LOSE-346678 format. One line per field, with one value per residue (C-alpha): residue in three letters; chain; x, y, z. Coordinates in steps of 0.02 Angstrom, whole numbers, m for minus. Each point is the difference from the previous one (the first is absolute). Layout:
// residues N
code = c(ALA, ...)
unit = c(A, ...)
c1 = c(X, ...)
c2 = c(Y, ...)
c3 = c(Z, ...)
This chain:
// residues 223
code = c(MET, THR, ALA, LEU, THR, VAL, LEU, PRO, VAL, VAL, ILE, LEU, ILE, LEU, PHE, LEU, ILE, LEU, ALA, PHE, ARG, TRP, ARG, HIS, PRO, VAL, ALA, GLY, GLY, ARG, THR, ILE, ILE, ARG, LEU, PHE, LEU, ILE, PHE, VAL, SER, VAL, LEU, ALA, VAL, LEU, ALA, ILE, ALA, ALA, GLN, PHE, VAL, ARG, PRO, SER, ALA, HIS, THR, PHE, PRO, PHE, VAL, GLY, GLU, ASN, VAL, ALA, ASP, GLU, ILE, ASP, ARG, VAL, TYR, HIS, GLN, VAL, MET, ILE, GLU, GLN, ASP, PRO, ASP, ALA, VAL, PRO, GLU, ASN, GLN, ILE, LEU, SER, LYS, GLU, THR, PHE, ALA, PHE, SER, GLY, ASN, GLU, LEU, THR, VAL, ARG, SER, ASP, GLU, THR, ALA, ASP, GLU, TYR, PHE, PRO, ILE, GLN, LEU, SER, ILE, ARG, THR, GLY, PRO, PRO, GLY, GLU, ALA, THR, VAL, THR, VAL, PHE, ARG, PRO, VAL, MET, LEU, VAL, GLY, GLY, TYR, ASP, VAL, SER, GLU, ALA, LEU, LEU, GLN, PRO, GLU, THR, GLU, ILE, LEU, GLU, ALA, ARG, GLN, THR, VAL, THR, ILE, GLY, PHE, PRO, PRO, GLN, GLU, LEU, ASN, PHE, ARG, LYS, ILE, GLY, GLU, PRO, ASP, LEU, PRO, LEU, PHE, ASN, ASP, ASP, GLY, ILE, TYR, SER, THR, TYR, HIS, ARG, LEU, PRO, ILE, PHE, LEU, ILE, THR, VAL, PRO, GLU, GLY, VAL, GLU, VAL, LYS, THR, GLU, GLY, HIS, VAL, ASN, SER, LEU, GLY, ALA)
unit = c(A, A, A, A, A, A, A, A, A, A, A, A, A, A, A, A, A, A, A, A, A, A, A, A, A, A, A, A, A, A, A, A, A, A, A, A, A, A, A, A, A, A, A, A, A, A, A, A, A, A, A, A, A, A, A, A, A, A, A, A, A, A, A, A, A, A, A, A, A, A, A, A, A, A, A, A, A, A, A, A, A, A, A, A, A, A, A, A, A, A, A, A, A, A, A, A, A, A, A, A, A, A, A, A, A, A, A, A, A, A, A, A, A, A, A, A, A, A, A, A, A, A, A, A, A, A, A, A, A, A, A, A, A, A, A, A, A, A, A, A, A, A, A, A, A, A, A, A, A, A, A, A, A, A, A, A, A, A, A, A, A, A, A, A, A, A, A, A, A, A, A, A, A, A, A, A, A, A, A, A, A, A, A, A, A, A, A, A, A, A, A, A, A, A, A, A, A, A, A, A, A, A, A, A, A, A, A, A, A, A, A, A, A, A, A, A, A, A, A, A, A, A, A)
c1 = c(m3891, m112, m73, m38, m88, m106, m42, m139, m82, 6, m75, m140, m38, m1, m122, m116, 8, m42, m145, m65, 15, m92, m146, 11, 71, 73, 62, 187, 14, 110, 134, 3, 15, 139, 99, m24, 60, 155, 32, m17, 117, 133, m12, 19, 156, 75, m36, 89, 147, 18, 44, 155, 62, m40, 142, 43, 105, 150, m26, 46, 159, 18, 157, m23, m4, 188, 24, m79, 165, 92, m129, m2, 186, m38, m73, 158, 113, m90, m65, 118, 166, m15, 68, m129, 131, m7, m184, m34, m61, m163, m51, 8, m167, 54, 141, m13, 143, m27, 106, 7, 92, m88, 50, m160, m114, m170, m72, m183, m124, m172, m162, 14, 138, m42, 85, m20, 73, 120, 112, 165, 133, 188, 107, 172, 133, 37, 81, m13, m129, m128, m121, m69, m161, 11, m150, 24, m148, m132, m9, m139, 16, m154, 14, 168, m64, 73, m154, 97, m47, m183, 39, m35, 164, 62, 21, 119, m25, 142, m68, 57, 100, 101, m5, m137, m30, m174, m19, m164, m27, m157, m67, 88, m155, m59, m169, 52, m173, 38, 163, m57, m27, 67, 119, 71, m64, 64, m105, m176, m107, 31, 189, 64, 141, 151, 162, 107, m34, 130, m54, 84, 164, 54, 179, 42, 176, 49, 163, 106, m59, m181, m126, m146, m158, m152, m185, m140, 21, 180, 123, 171, 175, 170, 98)
c2 = c(m2675, 41, m175, 15, 165, m69, m165, 67, 85, m162, m97, 128, m14, m189, 11, 111, m120, m147, 95, 48, m178, m68, 115, m15, m170, 0, m139, m22, 93, m133, 24, 188, m21, m129, 113, 144, m107, m48, 185, 42, m144, 64, 174, m73, m98, 156, 102, m128, m14, 190, m1, m103, 97, 178, 112, m22, 95, m98, 80, 169, m17, 94, 107, 120, 189, 34, m71, 158, 95, m135, m3, 190, m7, m62, 168, 91, m125, 12, 179, 101, m92, m65, m168, m130, m138, 7, m49, m181, m116, m35, 182, m12, m40, m12, 46, 10, 41, 44, 58, 188, 104, 169, 165, 29, m108, 57, m63, 37, m42, m66, 73, m89, 116, 174, 149, m71, m171, 30, m133, m7, m16, m10, 20, m78, m20, m178, m105, 58, m75, m47, 70, m80, 27, m57, 5, m5, m79, 103, m37, 15, m46, m8, m31, m85, m113, 13, 2, 56, m156, 55, 166, 25, m9, 140, m35, 65, m3, 22, 52, m88, 150, m19, 187, 11, m83, 15, m32, m60, 39, m77, 76, m77, m34, m152, m49, m62, m69, m130, m52, 15, m140, m132, 61, 133, m51, 154, 119, 62, 123, 142, m19, m20, 113, 0, 16, 16, 20, 13, 34, m97, 76, m5, 3, 36, m40, 74, 16, 153, 152, m57, 131, m64, 104, m24, 24, 1, m7, m58, 50, m35, 14, m43, 17)
c3 = c(7855, m148, 3, 185, m30, m142, 84, 116, m150, m100, 146, 14, m186, 16, 144, m102, m148, 113, 77, m172, m64, 153, m37, m189, m54, m175, m113, 3, 164, 78, m133, 29, 188, m18, m115, 119, 147, m99, m34, 185, 46, m120, 76, 174, m52, m79, 156, 108, m120, m5, 184, m38, m151, 53, 60, 182, 125, m66, m171, 72, 104, 163, m18, 145, 4, 0, m176, m74, 18, m95, m141, m10, m34, m176, m51, 54, m86, m166, m6, 111, 7, m180, 57, m54, 3, 189, 3, 53, m136, 93, m22, m191, m78, m182, m119, m189, m119, m182, m148, m17, m129, 3, 76, 98, 108, 58, 164, 27, 136, m40, 66, 168, 63, 66, 80, 174, m44, m145, m75, 95, m136, 15, m157, m14, m135, m53, m137, m182, m118, 132, 127, 157, 97, 181, 117, 188, 88, 90, 187, 127, 183, 107, 186, m27, m140, m176, m113, m154, m99, 5, m87, m184, m94, m115, m184, m131, m188, m124, m169, m157, m55, 161, 22, 131, 167, 75, 186, 71, 182, 77, 161, 149, 104, 95, 68, 171, 33, m134, 80, 179, 124, m8, m136, 115, 170, 93, m104, 24, m97, 123, 16, m177, m49, m114, 99, m155, m185, m139, m177, m141, m59, m183, m63, m182, m58, m169, m100, 29, m99, m10, 58, 103, m15, 111, m33, 126, 188, 16, 136, m76, 72, m70, m162)
């Protein structure tokens, strides 16, 4: 799409160069024009190729509106019912286990979290000698399409001391104009809306007796 946008500008510049050369011939002008034509040809090929590799409607599966209730169940299983084992595997974004022998683990949010969109953290007791950070994928449904893959993914950082976990939470926003027709053919600029949006959910599993402290905007539940 970028190549298609730039192409008319390149053609206009080429036209101006040709007009200038016609009025003011210069030595070596043919070489310059040939190189410029090659450059324009490459842009044209890239523009055509982009149409075959760009995301299409098939990239974002149509799941319907009723699936929102099923996806929303994940929040209750992890945060309310404290039963993350019941969550389907396809809802788990990542899981990282590391050795842990301390008595206290600090979980902090980075500057991307705020009071309106705090980190959703569930704390659970697990096997001795190790801790696990599990991230459940963020979800966004728009008009029945699952566009979750286009969301920015959260990041977790475990410091070398293994005593602190920092959670990065990028804003969950999409520019639907960039994934509009034909990517999502049922959408238009006046009728774009999110029918369901689930923030990422984080699960910290620590050995029994370990105290988990939080810093920043973190909403924690559990042991």
